[in-house]
All heavy atoms as TSV, in Angstrom:
chain	resi	resn	atom	element	x	y	z
A	1	MET	N	N	0.845	-1.195	-0.014
A	1	MET	CA	C	0.010	0.005	-0.002
A	1	MET	C	C	0.882	1.242	-0.014
A	1	MET	O	O	1.868	1.346	0.715
A	1	MET	CB	C	-0.901	-0.005	1.217
A	1	MET	CG	C	-1.860	1.128	1.232
A	1	MET	SD	S	-3.086	1.196	2.613
A	1	MET	CE	C	-2.995	-0.324	3.413
A	2	ASN	N	N	0.532	2.206	-0.814
A	2	ASN	CA	C	1.279	3.462	-0.951
A	2	ASN	C	C	0.945	4.405	0.220
A	2	ASN	O	O	-0.222	4.663	0.468
A	2	ASN	CB	C	0.935	4.098	-2.300
A	2	ASN	CG	C	1.864	5.179	-2.669
A	2	ASN	OD1	O	2.582	5.699	-1.825
A	2	ASN	ND2	N	1.839	5.582	-3.929
A	3	LYS	N	N	1.975	4.885	0.904
A	3	LYS	CA	C	1.743	5.786	2.025
A	3	LYS	C	C	1.081	7.083	1.602
A	3	LYS	O	O	0.379	7.712	2.398
A	3	LYS	CB	C	3.043	6.099	2.734
A	3	LYS	CG	C	3.505	4.990	3.665
A	3	LYS	CD	C	4.601	5.554	4.544
A	3	LYS	CE	C	5.909	4.869	4.219
A	3	LYS	NZ	N	6.998	5.299	5.062
A	4	LYS	N	N	1.337	7.519	0.398
A	4	LYS	CA	C	0.781	8.782	-0.097
A	4	LYS	C	C	-0.730	8.787	-0.015
A	4	LYS	O	O	-1.364	9.741	0.451
A	4	LYS	CB	C	1.242	9.017	-1.540
A	4	LYS	CG	C	0.634	10.182	-2.217
A	4	LYS	CD	C	1.058	10.215	-3.666
A	4	LYS	CE	C	0.172	11.135	-4.471
A	4	LYS	NZ	N	0.466	11.069	-5.891
A	5	TYR	N	N	-1.366	7.707	-0.483
A	5	TYR	CA	C	-2.820	7.632	-0.463
A	5	TYR	C	C	-3.336	7.494	0.963
A	5	TYR	O	O	-4.359	8.041	1.306
A	5	TYR	CB	C	-3.289	6.468	-1.333
A	5	TYR	CG	C	-3.045	6.704	-2.801
A	5	TYR	CD1	C	-2.015	6.069	-3.454
A	5	TYR	CD2	C	-3.824	7.596	-3.520
A	5	TYR	CE1	C	-1.766	6.307	-4.785
A	5	TYR	CE2	C	-3.609	7.834	-4.842
A	5	TYR	CZ	C	-2.564	7.207	-5.486
A	5	TYR	OH	O	-2.308	7.415	-6.792
A	6	PHE	N	N	-2.640	6.733	1.788
A	6	PHE	CA	C	-3.071	6.534	3.187
A	6	PHE	C	C	-3.082	7.863	3.908
A	6	PHE	O	O	-4.031	8.203	4.599
A	6	PHE	CB	C	-2.173	5.523	3.872
A	6	PHE	CG	C	-2.582	5.248	5.265
A	6	PHE	CD1	C	-3.679	4.467	5.570
A	6	PHE	CD2	C	-1.849	5.787	6.324
A	6	PHE	CE1	C	-4.035	4.224	6.866
A	6	PHE	CE2	C	-2.205	5.548	7.666
A	6	PHE	CZ	C	-3.329	4.747	7.897
A	7	ILE	N	N	-2.049	8.650	3.766
A	7	ILE	CA	C	-1.945	9.943	4.448
A	7	ILE	C	C	-3.026	10.894	3.921
A	7	ILE	O	O	-3.678	11.613	4.661
A	7	ILE	CB	C	-0.549	10.525	4.279
A	7	ILE	CG1	C	0.457	9.703	5.082
A	7	ILE	CG2	C	-0.503	11.995	4.740
A	7	ILE	CD1	C	1.913	10.044	4.786
A	8	HIS	N	N	-3.256	10.862	2.603
A	8	HIS	CA	C	-4.234	11.751	1.972
A	8	HIS	C	C	-5.636	11.477	2.535
A	8	HIS	O	O	-6.352	12.392	2.974
A	8	HIS	CB	C	-4.205	11.580	0.470
A	8	HIS	CG	C	-5.290	12.306	-0.244
A	8	HIS	ND1	N	-5.231	13.668	-0.453
A	8	HIS	CD2	C	-6.454	11.918	-0.777
A	8	HIS	CE1	C	-6.302	14.060	-1.117
A	8	HIS	NE2	N	-7.062	12.997	-1.328
A	9	PHE	N	N	-6.031	10.233	2.518
A	9	PHE	CA	C	-7.383	9.892	2.997
A	9	PHE	C	C	-7.513	10.015	4.502
A	9	PHE	O	O	-8.596	10.328	5.010
A	9	PHE	CB	C	-7.774	8.482	2.511
A	9	PHE	CG	C	-8.030	8.411	1.053
A	9	PHE	CD1	C	-7.229	7.643	0.222
A	9	PHE	CD2	C	-9.067	9.116	0.487
A	9	PHE	CE1	C	-7.434	7.601	-1.118
A	9	PHE	CE2	C	-9.307	9.067	-0.890
A	9	PHE	CZ	C	-8.465	8.286	-1.698
A	10	THR	N	N	-6.432	9.805	5.249
A	10	THR	CA	C	-6.435	10.004	6.688
A	10	THR	C	C	-6.674	11.465	7.031
A	10	THR	O	O	-7.436	11.779	7.933
A	10	THR	CB	C	-5.141	9.495	7.313
A	10	THR	OG1	O	-4.987	8.115	7.023
A	10	THR	CG2	C	-5.161	9.711	8.819
A	11	TRP	N	N	-6.031	12.408	6.317
A	11	TRP	CA	C	-6.233	13.821	6.543
A	11	TRP	C	C	-7.678	14.231	6.288
A	11	TRP	O	O	-8.239	15.041	7.025
A	11	TRP	CB	C	-5.275	14.674	5.704
A	11	TRP	CG	C	-3.988	14.874	6.371
A	11	TRP	CD1	C	-2.788	14.386	5.972
A	11	TRP	CD2	C	-3.729	15.607	7.572
A	11	TRP	NE1	N	-1.816	14.776	6.840
A	11	TRP	CE2	C	-2.353	15.512	7.827
A	11	TRP	CE3	C	-4.528	16.314	8.446
A	11	TRP	CZ2	C	-1.775	16.104	8.943
A	11	TRP	CZ3	C	-3.925	16.948	9.546
A	11	TRP	CH2	C	-2.554	16.814	9.784
A	12	ILE	N	N	-8.290	13.683	5.250
A	12	ILE	CA	C	-9.662	13.986	4.948
A	12	ILE	C	C	-10.583	13.592	6.120
A	12	ILE	O	O	-11.379	14.403	6.620
A	12	ILE	CB	C	-10.144	13.274	3.650
A	12	ILE	CG1	C	-9.420	13.854	2.461
A	12	ILE	CG2	C	-11.649	13.381	3.488
A	12	ILE	CD1	C	-9.641	13.083	1.158
A	13	VAL	N	N	-10.450	12.367	6.591
A	13	VAL	CA	C	-11.268	11.881	7.666
A	13	VAL	C	C	-10.966	12.653	8.967
A	13	VAL	O	O	-11.875	13.007	9.725
A	13	VAL	CB	C	-11.073	10.371	7.881
A	13	VAL	CG1	C	-11.736	9.873	9.133
A	13	VAL	CG2	C	-11.626	9.606	6.681
A	14	THR	N	N	-9.709	12.973	9.208
A	14	THR	CA	C	-9.303	13.666	10.451
A	14	THR	C	C	-9.906	15.059	10.514
A	14	THR	O	O	-10.420	15.478	11.553
A	14	THR	CB	C	-7.782	13.708	10.576
A	14	THR	OG1	O	-7.271	12.382	10.564
A	14	THR	CG2	C	-7.355	14.425	11.859
A	15	LEU	N	N	-9.865	15.788	9.415
A	15	LEU	CA	C	-10.428	17.125	9.399
A	15	LEU	C	C	-11.935	17.136	9.588
A	15	LEU	O	O	-12.471	17.919	10.364
A	15	LEU	CB	C	-10.074	17.845	8.080
A	15	LEU	CG	C	-8.607	18.230	7.925
A	15	LEU	CD1	C	-8.365	18.795	6.545
A	15	LEU	CD2	C	-8.168	19.160	9.024
A	16	ILE	N	N	-12.612	16.194	8.949
A	16	ILE	CA	C	-14.051	16.078	9.153
A	16	ILE	C	C	-14.370	15.709	10.590
A	16	ILE	O	O	-15.292	16.280	11.201
A	16	ILE	CB	C	-14.632	15.040	8.169
A	16	ILE	CG1	C	-14.551	15.583	6.729
A	16	ILE	CG2	C	-16.088	14.686	8.517
A	16	ILE	CD1	C	-14.877	14.575	5.670
A	17	MET	N	N	-13.593	14.808	11.168
A	17	MET	CA	C	-13.886	14.368	12.559
A	17	MET	C	C	-13.536	15.462	13.575
A	17	MET	O	O	-14.156	15.516	14.620
A	17	MET	CB	C	-13.131	13.072	12.874
A	17	MET	CG	C	-13.640	11.883	12.085
A	17	MET	SD	S	-15.436	11.656	12.147
A	17	MET	CE	C	-15.681	11.345	13.864
A	18	LEU	N	N	-12.576	16.300	13.282
A	18	LEU	CA	C	-12.303	17.430	14.199
A	18	LEU	C	C	-13.442	18.402	14.233
A	18	LEU	O	O	-13.816	18.894	15.329
A	18	LEU	CB	C	-10.985	18.169	13.777
A	18	LEU	CG	C	-9.694	17.421	14.065
A	18	LEU	CD1	C	-8.535	18.174	13.457
A	18	LEU	CD2	C	-9.497	17.253	15.559
A	19	ILE	N	N	-14.031	18.654	13.085
A	19	ILE	CA	C	-15.220	19.535	13.028
A	19	ILE	C	C	-16.378	18.855	13.795
A	19	ILE	O	O	-17.051	19.498	14.579
A	19	ILE	CB	C	-15.607	19.820	11.599
A	19	ILE	CG1	C	-14.548	20.658	10.930
A	19	ILE	CG2	C	-16.952	20.543	11.511
A	19	ILE	CD1	C	-14.671	20.769	9.445
A	20	PHE	N	N	-16.575	17.553	13.539
A	20	PHE	CA	C	-17.630	16.831	14.213
A	20	PHE	C	C	-17.445	16.784	15.734
A	20	PHE	O	O	-18.376	16.957	16.514
A	20	PHE	CB	C	-17.681	15.376	13.661
A	20	PHE	CG	C	-18.742	14.523	14.259
A	20	PHE	CD1	C	-20.063	14.897	14.315
A	20	PHE	CD2	C	-18.401	13.249	14.772
A	20	PHE	CE1	C	-21.036	14.082	14.838
A	20	PHE	CE2	C	-19.367	12.444	15.299
A	20	PHE	CZ	C	-20.675	12.850	15.362
A	21	THR	N	N	-16.181	16.628	16.200
A	21	THR	CA	C	-15.892	16.623	17.618
A	21	THR	C	C	-16.148	17.985	18.244
A	21	THR	O	O	-16.701	18.064	19.325
A	21	THR	CB	C	-14.409	16.214	17.861
A	21	THR	OG1	O	-14.171	14.937	17.271
A	21	THR	CG2	C	-14.089	16.165	19.324
A	22	GLY	N	N	-15.783	19.034	17.531
A	22	GLY	CA	C	-16.063	20.368	18.035
A	22	GLY	C	C	-17.547	20.641	18.177
A	22	GLY	O	O	-18.011	21.213	19.181
A	23	LEU	N	N	-18.320	20.170	17.209
A	23	LEU	CA	C	-19.771	20.356	17.304
A	23	LEU	C	C	-20.360	19.510	18.446
A	23	LEU	O	O	-21.325	19.946	19.125
A	23	LEU	CB	C	-20.435	19.967	15.962
A	23	LEU	CG	C	-20.135	20.894	14.815
A	23	LEU	CD1	C	-20.715	20.318	13.510
A	23	LEU	CD2	C	-20.694	22.292	15.088
A	24	CYS	N	N	-19.796	18.319	18.652
A	24	CYS	CA	C	-20.275	17.477	19.774
A	24	CYS	C	C	-19.942	18.123	21.137
A	24	CYS	O	O	-20.731	18.056	22.063
A	24	CYS	CB	C	-19.664	16.098	19.676
A	24	CYS	SG	S	-20.377	15.079	18.413
A	25	LEU	N	N	-18.777	18.752	21.229
A	25	LEU	CA	C	-18.420	19.409	22.492
A	25	LEU	C	C	-19.330	20.620	22.747
A	25	LEU	O	O	-19.713	20.850	23.911
A	25	LEU	CB	C	-16.965	19.848	22.465
A	25	LEU	CG	C	-15.909	18.712	22.502
A	25	LEU	CD1	C	-14.499	19.291	22.296
A	25	LEU	CD2	C	-16.006	18.016	23.834
A	26	VAL	N	N	-19.638	21.361	21.715
A	26	VAL	CA	C	-20.546	22.498	21.884
A	26	VAL	C	C	-21.944	22.060	22.295
A	26	VAL	O	O	-22.562	22.686	23.125
A	26	VAL	CB	C	-20.571	23.333	20.561
A	26	VAL	CG1	C	-21.683	24.383	20.616
A	26	VAL	CG2	C	-19.245	24.013	20.321
A	27	ASP	N	N	-22.357	20.937	21.733
A	27	ASP	CA	C	-23.717	20.437	21.987
A	27	ASP	C	C	-23.821	19.615	23.272
A	27	ASP	O	O	-24.921	19.350	23.750
A	27	ASP	CB	C	-24.189	19.597	20.801
A	27	ASP	CG	C	-25.687	19.449	20.736
A	27	ASP	OD1	O	-26.387	20.400	21.179
A	27	ASP	OD2	O	-26.155	18.395	20.218
A	28	GLY	N	N	-22.666	19.242	23.833
A	28	GLY	CA	C	-22.694	18.462	25.085
A	28	GLY	C	C	-22.799	16.963	24.890
A	28	GLY	O	O	-23.144	16.253	25.828
A	29	VAL	N	N	-22.527	16.467	23.701
A	29	VAL	CA	C	-22.586	15.024	23.426
A	29	VAL	C	C	-21.258	14.407	23.914
A	29	VAL	O	O	-20.214	15.055	23.913
A	29	VAL	CB	C	-22.828	14.767	21.940
A	29	VAL	CG1	C	-22.832	13.314	21.596
A	29	VAL	CG2	C	-24.120	15.430	21.484
A	30	SER	N	N	-21.346	13.140	24.264
A	30	SER	CA	C	-20.148	12.424	24.741
A	30	SER	C	C	-19.078	12.402	23.664
A	30	SER	O	O	-19.345	12.301	22.494
A	30	SER	CB	C	-20.541	10.985	25.098
A	30	SER	OG	O	-19.372	10.248	25.420
A	31	ILE	N	N	-17.824	12.457	24.097
A	31	ILE	CA	C	-16.679	12.469	23.170
A	31	ILE	C	C	-16.437	11.068	22.576
A	31	ILE	O	O	-15.713	10.953	21.552
A	31	ILE	CB	C	-15.438	13.017	23.883
A	31	ILE	CG1	C	-14.377	13.501	22.916
A	31	ILE	CG2	C	-14.827	11.984	24.820
A	31	ILE	CD1	C	-14.702	14.744	22.207
A	32	PHE	N	N	-17.033	10.042	23.134
A	32	PHE	CA	C	-16.847	8.696	22.602
A	32	PHE	C	C	-17.543	8.486	21.261
A	32	PHE	O	O	-17.113	7.665	20.485
A	32	PHE	CB	C	-17.328	7.652	23.599
A	32	PHE	CG	C	-16.480	7.598	24.818
A	32	PHE	CD1	C	-16.956	8.041	26.026
A	32	PHE	CD2	C	-15.174	7.113	24.788
A	32	PHE	CE1	C	-16.164	7.999	27.167
A	32	PHE	CE2	C	-14.365	7.119	25.894
A	32	PHE	CZ	C	-14.844	7.551	27.120
A	33	VAL	N	N	-18.595	9.261	20.990
A	33	VAL	CA	C	-19.276	9.142	19.697
A	33	VAL	C	C	-18.354	9.475	18.542
A	33	VAL	O	O	-18.219	8.710	17.606
A	33	VAL	CB	C	-20.587	9.972	19.715
A	33	VAL	CG1	C	-21.212	10.000	18.324
A	33	VAL	CG2	C	-21.570	9.465	20.745
A	34	PRO	N	N	-17.698	10.650	18.560
A	34	PRO	CA	C	-16.737	10.942	17.474
A	34	PRO	C	C	-15.555	9.991	17.431
A	34	PRO	O	O	-15.049	9.652	16.336
A	34	PRO	CB	C	-16.257	12.360	17.763
A	34	PRO	CG	C	-17.224	12.910	18.691
A	34	PRO	CD	C	-17.856	11.813	19.442
A	35	PHE	N	N	-15.121	9.496	18.562
A	35	PHE	CA	C	-13.984	8.582	18.594
A	35	PHE	C	C	-14.316	7.274	17.889
A	35	PHE	O	O	-13.553	6.825	17.017
A	35	PHE	CB	C	-13.546	8.277	20.064
A	35	PHE	CG	C	-12.447	7.287	20.166
A	35	PHE	CD1	C	-11.158	7.623	19.788
A	35	PHE	CD2	C	-12.697	6.028	20.626
A	35	PHE	CE1	C	-10.122	6.697	19.874
A	35	PHE	CE2	C	-11.662	5.088	20.741
A	35	PHE	CZ	C	-10.394	5.438	20.350
A	36	PHE	N	N	-15.445	6.679	18.193
A	36	PHE	CA	C	-15.831	5.440	17.531
A	36	PHE	C	C	-16.162	5.633	16.059
A	36	PHE	O	O	-15.944	4.794	15.231
A	36	PHE	CB	C	-17.011	4.767	18.301
A	36	PHE	CG	C	-16.570	4.181	19.604
A	36	PHE	CD1	C	-17.137	4.609	20.783
A	36	PHE	CD2	C	-15.553	3.222	19.656
A	36	PHE	CE1	C	-16.723	4.064	21.993
A	36	PHE	CE2	C	-15.164	2.687	20.883
A	36	PHE	CZ	C	-15.737	3.108	22.049
A	37	THR	N	N	-16.729	6.791	15.755
A	37	THR	CA	C	-17.027	7.117	14.353
A	37	THR	C	C	-15.694	7.239	13.561
A	37	THR	O	O	-15.604	6.850	12.424
A	37	THR	CB	C	-17.844	8.416	14.230
A	37	THR	OG1	O	-18.993	8.271	15.052
A	37	THR	CG2	C	-18.220	8.699	12.811
A	38	TYR	N	N	-14.679	7.834	14.200
A	38	TYR	CA	C	-13.362	7.976	13.568
A	38	TYR	C	C	-12.744	6.619	13.296
A	38	TYR	O	O	-12.215	6.346	12.215
A	38	TYR	CB	C	-12.472	8.832	14.476
A	38	TYR	CG	C	-11.083	9.109	13.869
A	38	TYR	CD1	C	-10.950	10.052	12.883
A	38	TYR	CD2	C	-9.972	8.449	14.338
A	38	TYR	CE1	C	-9.675	10.314	12.352
A	38	TYR	CE2	C	-8.728	8.704	13.809
A	38	TYR	CZ	C	-8.609	9.624	12.835
A	38	TYR	OH	O	-7.360	9.887	12.309
A	39	ILE	N	N	-12.783	5.742	14.258
A	39	ILE	CA	C	-12.238	4.380	14.091
A	39	ILE	C	C	-12.976	3.671	12.975
A	39	ILE	O	O	-12.365	3.005	12.140
A	39	ILE	CB	C	-12.292	3.620	15.416
A	39	ILE	CG1	C	-11.490	4.286	16.491
A	39	ILE	CG2	C	-11.855	2.164	15.185
A	39	ILE	CD1	C	-10.000	4.410	16.189
A	40	THR	N	N	-14.290	3.792	12.946
A	40	THR	CA	C	-15.108	3.124	11.915
A	40	THR	C	C	-14.768	3.696	10.537
A	40	THR	O	O	-14.641	2.942	9.567
A	40	THR	CB	C	-16.588	3.317	12.229
A	40	THR	OG1	O	-16.862	2.780	13.539
A	40	THR	CG2	C	-17.439	2.608	11.203
A	41	ALA	N	N	-14.604	5.012	10.452
A	41	ALA	CA	C	-14.264	5.641	9.158
A	41	ALA	C	C	-12.912	5.201	8.666
A	41	ALA	O	O	-12.672	5.008	7.492
A	41	ALA	CB	C	-14.316	7.170	9.281
A	42	MET	N	N	-11.952	5.009	9.583
A	42	MET	CA	C	-10.632	4.554	9.207
A	42	MET	C	C	-10.706	3.123	8.623
A	42	MET	O	O	-10.050	2.844	7.640
A	42	MET	CB	C	-9.687	4.569	10.403
A	42	MET	CG	C	-9.353	5.945	10.915
A	42	MET	SD	S	-8.449	6.930	9.736
A	42	MET	CE	C	-6.809	6.338	9.981
A	43	ILE	N	N	-11.511	2.298	9.243
A	43	ILE	CA	C	-11.618	0.924	8.757
A	43	ILE	C	C	-12.426	0.778	7.494
A	43	ILE	O	O	-12.020	0.045	6.585
A	43	ILE	CB	C	-12.239	0.018	9.876
A	43	ILE	CG1	C	-11.270	-0.069	11.048
A	43	ILE	CG2	C	-12.559	-1.360	9.377
A	43	ILE	CD1	C	-11.871	-0.673	12.298
A	44	LEU	N	N	-13.524	1.495	7.395
A	44	LEU	CA	C	-14.438	1.359	6.282
A	44	LEU	C	C	-14.092	2.265	5.071
A	44	LEU	O	O	-14.531	1.982	3.930
A	44	LEU	CB	C	-15.891	1.620	6.688
A	44	LEU	CG	C	-16.460	0.631	7.683
A	44	LEU	CD1	C	-17.891	1.035	8.056
A	44	LEU	CD2	C	-16.423	-0.776	7.133
A	45	TYR	N	N	-13.387	3.348	5.268
A	45	TYR	CA	C	-13.101	4.275	4.183
A	45	TYR	C	C	-11.621	4.403	3.863
A	45	TYR	O	O	-11.205	4.204	2.715
A	45	TYR	CB	C	-13.693	5.659	4.519
A	45	TYR	CG	C	-13.369	6.720	3.457
A	45	TYR	CD1	C	-13.985	6.676	2.226
A	45	TYR	CD2	C	-12.434	7.726	3.714
A	45	TYR	CE1	C	-13.678	7.619	1.253
A	45	TYR	CE2	C	-12.145	8.671	2.742
A	45	TYR	CZ	C	-12.767	8.619	1.522
A	45	TYR	OH	O	-12.463	9.523	0.578
A	46	VAL	N	N	-10.800	4.703	4.863
A	46	VAL	CA	C	-9.380	5.010	4.567
A	46	VAL	C	C	-8.621	3.791	4.113
A	46	VAL	O	O	-7.925	3.865	3.062
A	46	VAL	CB	C	-8.719	5.598	5.847
A	46	VAL	CG1	C	-7.227	5.738	5.654
A	46	VAL	CG2	C	-9.340	6.919	6.159
A	47	LEU	N	N	-8.735	2.670	4.774
A	47	LEU	CA	C	-7.965	1.502	4.377
A	47	LEU	C	C	-8.347	0.998	2.997
A	47	LEU	O	O	-7.475	0.762	2.151
A	47	LEU	CB	C	-8.079	0.410	5.442
A	47	LEU	CG	C	-7.405	0.741	6.762
A	47	LEU	CD1	C	-7.640	-0.376	7.754
A	47	LEU	CD2	C	-5.915	0.986	6.589
A	48	PRO	N	N	-9.659	0.815	2.695
A	48	PRO	CA	C	-10.005	0.352	1.322
A	48	PRO	C	C	-9.633	1.359	0.241
A	48	PRO	O	O	-9.100	0.972	-0.812
A	48	PRO	CB	C	-11.526	0.154	1.373
A	48	PRO	CG	C	-11.853	-0.015	2.798
A	48	PRO	CD	C	-10.847	0.801	3.541
A	49	MET	N	N	-9.824	2.658	0.490
A	49	MET	CA	C	-9.519	3.628	-0.539
A	49	MET	C	C	-7.997	3.742	-0.773
A	49	MET	O	O	-7.552	3.950	-1.891
A	49	MET	CB	C	-10.095	5.014	-0.172
A	49	MET	CG	C	-11.576	5.075	-0.275
A	49	MET	SD	S	-12.215	4.773	-1.889
A	49	MET	CE	C	-11.659	6.221	-2.748
A	50	SER	N	N	-7.243	3.590	0.266
A	50	SER	CA	C	-5.765	3.582	0.138
A	50	SER	C	C	-5.311	2.372	-0.671
A	50	SER	O	O	-4.443	2.497	-1.557
A	50	SER	CB	C	-5.090	3.543	1.511
A	50	SER	OG	O	-5.519	4.536	2.323
A	51	PHE	N	N	-5.905	1.263	-0.410
A	51	PHE	CA	C	-5.528	0.022	-1.146
A	51	PHE	C	C	-5.927	0.163	-2.590
A	51	PHE	O	O	-5.127	-0.153	-3.486
A	51	PHE	CB	C	-6.228	-1.176	-0.475
A	51	PHE	CG	C	-5.877	-2.478	-1.122
A	51	PHE	CD1	C	-4.629	-3.036	-0.937
A	51	PHE	CD2	C	-6.786	-3.128	-1.924
A	51	PHE	CE1	C	-4.259	-4.221	-1.529
A	51	PHE	CE2	C	-6.445	-4.314	-2.543
A	51	PHE	CZ	C	-5.199	-4.880	-2.349
A	52	ILE	N	N	-7.120	0.622	-2.872
A	52	ILE	CA	C	-7.610	0.785	-4.265
A	52	ILE	C	C	-6.759	1.811	-5.001
A	52	ILE	O	O	-6.345	1.628	-6.150
A	52	ILE	CB	C	-9.085	1.153	-4.310
A	52	ILE	CG1	C	-9.935	-0.014	-3.831
A	52	ILE	CG2	C	-9.516	1.597	-5.711
A	52	ILE	CD1	C	-11.378	0.301	-3.575
A	53	GLY	N	N	-6.463	2.929	-4.353
A	53	GLY	CA	C	-5.660	3.958	-4.959
A	53	GLY	C	C	-4.266	3.511	-5.268
A	53	GLY	O	O	-3.671	3.854	-6.339
A	54	SER	N	N	-3.707	2.688	-4.398
A	54	SER	CA	C	-2.347	2.170	-4.621
A	54	SER	C	C	-2.315	1.192	-5.789
A	54	SER	O	O	-1.376	1.175	-6.587
A	54	SER	CB	C	-1.853	1.449	-3.377
A	54	SER	OG	O	-1.699	2.377	-2.307
A	55	LYS	N	N	-3.336	0.387	-5.932
A	55	LYS	CA	C	-3.398	-0.604	-6.984
A	55	LYS	C	C	-3.628	0.057	-8.353
A	55	LYS	O	O	-3.177	-0.474	-9.350
A	55	LYS	CB	C	-4.493	-1.644	-6.727
A	55	LYS	CG	C	-4.198	-2.507	-5.548
A	55	LYS	CD	C	-2.906	-3.309	-5.762
A	55	LYS	CE	C	-2.598	-4.162	-4.581
A	55	LYS	NZ	N	-1.315	-4.787	-4.674
A	56	GLU	N	N	-4.308	1.198	-8.404
A	56	GLU	CA	C	-4.635	1.823	-9.659
A	56	GLU	C	C	-3.523	2.823	-10.074
A	56	GLU	O	O	-3.561	3.300	-11.214
A	56	GLU	CB	C	-5.952	2.549	-9.598
A	56	GLU	CG	C	-7.156	1.592	-9.505
A	56	GLU	CD	C	-8.455	2.304	-9.466
A	56	GLU	OE1	O	-8.482	3.543	-9.500
A	56	GLU	OE2	O	-9.473	1.646	-9.376
A	57	ALA	N	N	-2.602	3.141	-9.195
A	57	ALA	CA	C	-1.547	4.104	-9.505
A	57	ALA	C	C	-0.588	3.518	-10.527
A	57	ALA	O	O	-0.254	2.365	-10.488
A	57	ALA	CB	C	-0.847	4.490	-8.227
A	58	GLU	N	N	-0.181	4.388	-11.444
A	58	GLU	CA	C	0.793	3.989	-12.464
A	58	GLU	C	C	2.011	4.879	-12.413
A	58	GLU	O	O	1.885	6.081	-12.051
A	58	GLU	CB	C	0.175	4.079	-13.842
A	58	GLU	CG	C	-1.005	3.200	-14.081
A	58	GLU	CD	C	-1.580	3.427	-15.502
A	58	GLU	OE1	O	-1.061	4.279	-16.215
A	58	GLU	OE2	O	-2.559	2.721	-15.824
A	59	LEU	N	N	3.112	4.377	-12.779
A	59	LEU	CA	C	4.314	5.205	-12.902
A	59	LEU	C	C	4.241	5.925	-14.258
A	59	LEU	O	O	3.881	5.345	-15.280
A	59	LEU	CB	C	5.581	4.342	-12.862
A	59	LEU	CG	C	5.943	3.736	-11.511
A	59	LEU	CD1	C	7.178	2.849	-11.657
A	59	LEU	CD2	C	6.185	4.841	-10.509
A	60	VAL	N	N	4.539	7.197	-14.204
A	60	VAL	CA	C	4.513	8.010	-15.443
A	60	VAL	C	C	5.964	8.300	-15.814
A	60	VAL	O	O	6.722	8.835	-15.021
A	60	VAL	CB	C	3.701	9.278	-15.203
A	60	VAL	CG1	C	3.713	10.158	-16.423
A	60	VAL	CG2	C	2.279	8.941	-14.789
A	61	CYS	N	N	6.297	8.072	-17.059
A	61	CYS	CA	C	7.622	8.340	-17.575
A	61	CYS	C	C	7.496	9.402	-18.651
A	61	CYS	O	O	6.791	9.184	-19.649
A	61	CYS	CB	C	8.250	7.070	-18.113
A	61	CYS	SG	S	9.904	7.326	-18.723
A	62	ILE	N	N	8.143	10.512	-18.480
A	62	ILE	CA	C	8.130	11.589	-19.470
A	62	ILE	C	C	9.533	11.737	-20.036
A	62	ILE	O	O	10.503	11.958	-19.287
A	62	ILE	CB	C	7.676	12.903	-18.799
A	62	ILE	CG1	C	6.283	12.766	-18.216
A	62	ILE	CG2	C	7.746	14.039	-19.827
A	62	ILE	CD1	C	5.861	13.975	-17.417
A	63	GLU	N	N	9.643	11.605	-21.343
A	63	GLU	CA	C	10.914	11.734	-22.003
A	63	GLU	C	C	11.044	13.130	-22.607
A	63	GLU	O	O	10.071	13.649	-23.160
A	63	GLU	CB	C	11.079	10.683	-23.098
A	63	GLU	CG	C	11.116	9.278	-22.570
A	63	GLU	CD	C	11.309	8.259	-23.688
A	63	GLU	OE1	O	11.774	8.635	-24.746
A	63	GLU	OE2	O	10.970	7.075	-23.444
A	64	LEU	N	N	12.190	13.718	-22.459
A	64	LEU	CA	C	12.433	15.034	-22.995
A	64	LEU	C	C	13.185	14.936	-24.319
A	64	LEU	O	O	14.058	14.204	-24.520
A	64	LEU	CB	C	13.194	15.917	-22.039
A	64	LEU	CG	C	12.506	16.177	-20.690
A	64	LEU	CD1	C	13.442	16.932	-19.781
A	64	LEU	CD2	C	11.228	16.983	-20.944
Protein backbone atom coordinates (compact mmCIF):
# COMPACT_ATOMS: atom_id res chain seq x y z
CA MET A 1 0.00 0.00 0.00
CA ASN A 2 1.28 3.44 -0.95
CA LYS A 3 1.73 5.79 2.04
CA LYS A 4 0.78 8.79 -0.09
CA TYR A 5 -2.82 7.63 -0.46
CA PHE A 6 -3.08 6.54 3.17
CA ILE A 7 -1.95 9.95 4.44
CA HIS A 8 -4.24 11.76 1.99
CA PHE A 9 -7.39 9.89 3.00
CA THR A 10 -6.45 10.00 6.69
CA TRP A 11 -6.25 13.83 6.56
CA ILE A 12 -9.69 13.99 4.95
CA VAL A 13 -11.28 11.89 7.70
CA THR A 14 -9.31 13.65 10.45
CA LEU A 15 -10.42 17.14 9.40
CA ILE A 16 -14.06 16.07 9.15
CA MET A 17 -13.88 14.37 12.55
CA LEU A 18 -12.27 17.43 14.19
CA ILE A 19 -15.23 19.52 13.04
CA PHE A 20 -17.63 16.80 14.23
CA THR A 21 -15.87 16.62 17.62
CA GLY A 22 -16.06 20.38 18.03
CA LEU A 23 -19.78 20.35 17.30
CA CYS A 24 -20.28 17.48 19.78
CA LEU A 25 -18.42 19.40 22.49
CA VAL A 26 -20.53 22.51 21.89
CA ASP A 27 -23.72 20.45 21.99
CA GLY A 28 -22.69 18.47 25.08
CA VAL A 29 -22.59 15.03 23.45
CA SER A 30 -20.15 12.42 24.74
CA ILE A 31 -16.69 12.47 23.16
CA PHE A 32 -16.85 8.69 22.60
CA VAL A 33 -19.30 9.11 19.71
CA PRO A 34 -16.75 10.93 17.47
CA PHE A 35 -13.98 8.58 18.60
CA PHE A 36 -15.84 5.43 17.54
CA THR A 37 -17.01 7.12 14.35
CA TYR A 38 -13.37 7.99 13.56
CA ILE A 39 -12.23 4.40 14.09
CA THR A 40 -15.10 3.13 11.92
CA ALA A 41 -14.27 5.64 9.16
CA MET A 42 -10.63 4.55 9.21
CA ILE A 43 -11.61 0.90 8.77
CA LEU A 44 -14.43 1.36 6.25
CA TYR A 45 -13.10 4.28 4.19
CA VAL A 46 -9.39 5.01 4.59
CA LEU A 47 -7.97 1.50 4.37
CA PRO A 48 -10.01 0.36 1.33
CA MET A 49 -9.51 3.65 -0.55
CA SER A 50 -5.76 3.58 0.14
CA PHE A 51 -5.54 0.03 -1.13
CA ILE A 52 -7.59 0.78 -4.27
CA GLY A 53 -5.66 3.98 -4.97
CA SER A 54 -2.35 2.17 -4.62
CA LYS A 55 -3.39 -0.60 -6.99
CA GLU A 56 -4.62 1.83 -9.66
CA ALA A 57 -1.57 4.11 -9.50
CA GLU A 58 0.79 3.97 -12.45
CA LEU A 59 4.31 5.21 -12.91
CA VAL A 60 4.51 8.00 -15.44
CA CYS A 61 7.62 8.34 -17.57
CA ILE A 62 8.13 11.58 -19.46
CA GLU A 63 10.92 11.73 -22.01
CA LEU A 64 12.43 15.04 -23.01
